[in-house]
C-alpha positions as CSV (number, residue, x, y, z in Angstrom):
1,M,82.2,23.7,-69.1
2,Q,81.6,24.9,-65.9
3,E,81.7,22.3,-63.4
4,D,78.7,23.0,-60.8
5,V,79.9,23.4,-57.8
6,H,77.1,22.3,-55.3
7,T,77.3,23.3,-51.9
8,T,75.6,21.0,-49.4
9,E,74.3,23.0,-46.3
10,S,74.4,21.3,-43.4
11,T,71.0,19.9,-42.1
12,E,71.9,19.5,-38.6
13,A,70.3,21.4,-36.1
14,P,72.2,24.2,-34.3
15,E,73.1,23.3,-31.1
16,H,71.4,24.9,-28.2
17,K,72.8,25.8,-24.8
18,G,70.6,26.3,-21.9
19,G,68.8,23.2,-22.1
20,F,64.8,22.5,-22.4
21,P,63.7,25.3,-24.9
22,P,60.7,26.9,-22.9
23,F,63.0,27.5,-20.2
24,D,65.4,29.5,-22.5
25,L,65.3,32.7,-20.8
26,T,66.1,34.3,-24.0
27,T,62.7,33.3,-25.5
28,F,60.6,34.2,-22.8
29,P,59.5,37.3,-24.7
30,S,58.1,36.0,-27.3
31,Q,56.5,33.1,-25.2
32,I,54.8,35.5,-22.7
33,F,53.4,37.4,-25.8
34,W,51.9,34.5,-27.5
35,L,50.7,33.4,-24.3
36,V,49.3,36.8,-23.8
37,I,47.8,36.4,-27.5
38,T,46.4,33.1,-27.2
39,F,45.0,34.1,-23.9
40,A,43.1,36.9,-25.0
41,F,41.9,35.6,-28.1
42,L,40.5,32.1,-25.9
43,F,38.7,34.3,-23.8
44,V,37.2,36.5,-25.9
45,V,35.9,33.1,-28.2
46,L,34.9,32.0,-24.7
47,W,33.0,35.3,-23.8
48,R,31.9,35.7,-26.9
49,V,30.9,32.8,-28.2
50,A,31.0,29.9,-25.6
51,G,29.5,31.9,-22.6
52,P,26.2,32.9,-23.8
53,R,25.5,29.4,-25.5
54,I,26.5,27.8,-21.8
55,N,24.4,30.5,-20.1
56,G,21.7,30.0,-22.7
57,V,21.7,26.0,-21.8
58,I,22.1,26.3,-18.0
59,T,18.9,29.6,-18.1
60,A,16.9,26.8,-20.6
61,R,17.9,24.0,-17.9
62,R,16.7,25.9,-14.8
63,G,13.5,27.3,-16.7
64,K,12.6,23.6,-17.6
65,I,13.5,22.5,-14.0
66,H,11.0,25.1,-12.5
67,G,8.7,24.2,-15.0
68,D,8.6,20.2,-14.2
69,I,8.6,21.6,-10.4
70,E,5.4,23.9,-10.9
71,E,3.8,21.3,-12.7
72,A,4.6,18.8,-10.7
73,Q,3.5,20.6,-7.4
74,K,0.7,21.4,-9.6
75,A,-0.3,17.4,-10.2
76,R,0.4,17.0,-6.4
77,A,-2.4,19.7,-5.6
78,D,-4.8,18.2,-7.7
79,A,-4.3,14.7,-6.5
80,E,-4.6,15.8,-2.9
81,A,-7.9,17.6,-4.2
82,A,-8.9,14.1,-6.0
83,G,-8.4,12.4,-3.1
84,V,-10.4,14.6,-0.8
85,A,-13.3,14.7,-3.1
86,Y,-12.8,10.7,-2.8
87,Q,-12.7,10.8,0.7
88,S,-15.9,12.8,0.9
89,A,-17.6,10.8,-1.7
90,L,-16.8,8.0,0.0
91,T,-17.9,9.0,3.2
92,A,-21.0,10.5,1.4
93,A,-21.9,6.8,0.1
94,R,-20.8,5.1,3.3
95,A,-23.3,7.5,5.4
96,R,-26.4,7.1,2.5
97,A,-25.6,3.2,2.5
98,N,-26.1,3.1,6.2
99,G,-29.2,5.4,6.2
100,L,-30.6,3.0,3.1
101,A,-29.6,-0.1,5.7
102,E,-31.1,1.5,8.3
103,E,-34.5,2.5,6.9
104,N,-34.4,-1.3,5.4
105,R,-33.8,-2.5,8.6
106,Q,-36.5,-0.7,10.3
107,T,-39.1,-1.6,7.1
108,L,-38.2,-4.9,7.9
109,N,-38.8,-5.1,10.9
110,A,-42.5,-3.4,10.7
111,E,-43.0,-6.0,8.4
112,I,-42.1,-9.1,10.2
113,A,-44.1,-7.4,13.3
114,K,-46.8,-7.0,11.3
115,A,-46.7,-10.7,10.1
116,K,-46.5,-11.6,13.4
117,T,-49.3,-9.9,14.7
118,S,-51.4,-11.3,11.7
119,A,-49.9,-14.8,12.2
120,D,-50.6,-14.4,16.1
121,A,-54.1,-13.3,15.3
122,E,-54.5,-16.4,12.7
123,T,-52.9,-18.8,15.2
124,A,-55.6,-17.5,17.8
125,K,-58.2,-17.7,15.6
126,V,-57.4,-21.2,14.8
127,M,-56.8,-22.0,18.3
128,D,-59.9,-20.7,19.3
129,A,-61.6,-23.0,16.7
130,A,-59.9,-25.9,17.8
131,H,-60.7,-25.2,21.2
132,A,-64.5,-25.0,20.2
133,R,-63.7,-27.8,18.8
134,I,-62.7,-29.4,21.7
135,A,-65.3,-28.4,23.7
136,A,-67.9,-29.4,21.2
137,T,-66.5,-33.1,20.9
138,Q,-66.0,-33.3,25.0
139,E,-69.6,-32.3,25.0
140,Q,-70.1,-35.0,22.5
141,A,-68.2,-37.6,24.6
142,R,-69.8,-36.5,27.4
143,G,-73.1,-37.3,26.1
144,H,-71.7,-40.5,24.6
145,V,-70.4,-41.7,27.8
146,A,-73.6,-40.5,29.4
147,K,-75.8,-42.3,27.1
148,A,-73.5,-45.2,27.2
149,A,-73.6,-45.2,31.4
150,E,-77.6,-45.0,31.1
151,E,-77.4,-48.1,29.1
152,A,-74.9,-49.7,30.6
153,A,-76.7,-49.1,34.0
154,I,-79.9,-50.5,32.4
155,A,-78.4,-53.7,31.4
156,I,-76.3,-53.9,34.9
157,V,-79.7,-53.4,36.7
158,A,-81.4,-56.3,34.3
159,R,-79.1,-58.6,34.8
160,L,-78.7,-57.8,38.7
161,T,-82.2,-57.8,39.8
162,G,-83.8,-59.1,36.2
163,E,-86.0,-55.5,36.6
164,T,-86.7,-53.2,34.0
165,V,-85.0,-49.8,34.6
166,S,-86.6,-46.9,32.7
167,P,-83.8,-44.6,30.7
168,A,-85.1,-41.8,32.9
169,D,-84.2,-43.4,35.9
170,A,-81.2,-44.5,34.3
171,A,-80.1,-40.7,33.8
172,K,-81.1,-39.9,37.1
173,A,-78.9,-42.1,38.9
174,V,-75.8,-41.5,36.1
175,R,-76.3,-37.9,36.9
176,E,-76.6,-38.4,40.6
177,S,-73.8,-40.4,41.0
C-alpha cells in the first residue's frame, strides 16, 4: 500500500515588492488597459443610454417651464383685460348712477317747486279768504260798535238831560265824532 503523500501547498501570499500595488510599476500597463476599457464602456453607456435620457428630461422640463410661462403670461393678459373691462364697467355704472341721481334730483326739485307753487297759491287763497273774513268781521264789529255807541249816546243823553234823542240824531252825532 502506498502511502498517500499529501503535499501541502503554502497558502501564504507571495511577497510583494514595491509597496502599494496600484503604484507598482510592473502593473501599470494592465491598469491603463483596464482604465481605457472601463472609461470607453462608461463613455458609450453615458453617450448612448444616459445622455439621451437626461437630454429628454431636460428638454421636457424646459418645454414645461416655457409652457407654464406662456400660460402665466396669457393668464396675466386675461386678468389685465378683465381688470380694464371691470374698471370701464365700473366707470360707466358710476356715470349712469350719477346721471340717474341728477335726473332724480331735477325731478324732485321740479316737484318741490310745483308743490311749493301750489302751496303758495293755496296759502294765498286761504289768506285772501281770511282777510275777507277779517274785513267782514271788522265791518260787522264797526257796525256793532256804532250801534252800541248810538245806544250809549241815547242812554247818556236821556240820563243827563232827561230828553229823548232819536236814533237818527244819535247816529249822526256818533258819525261826526
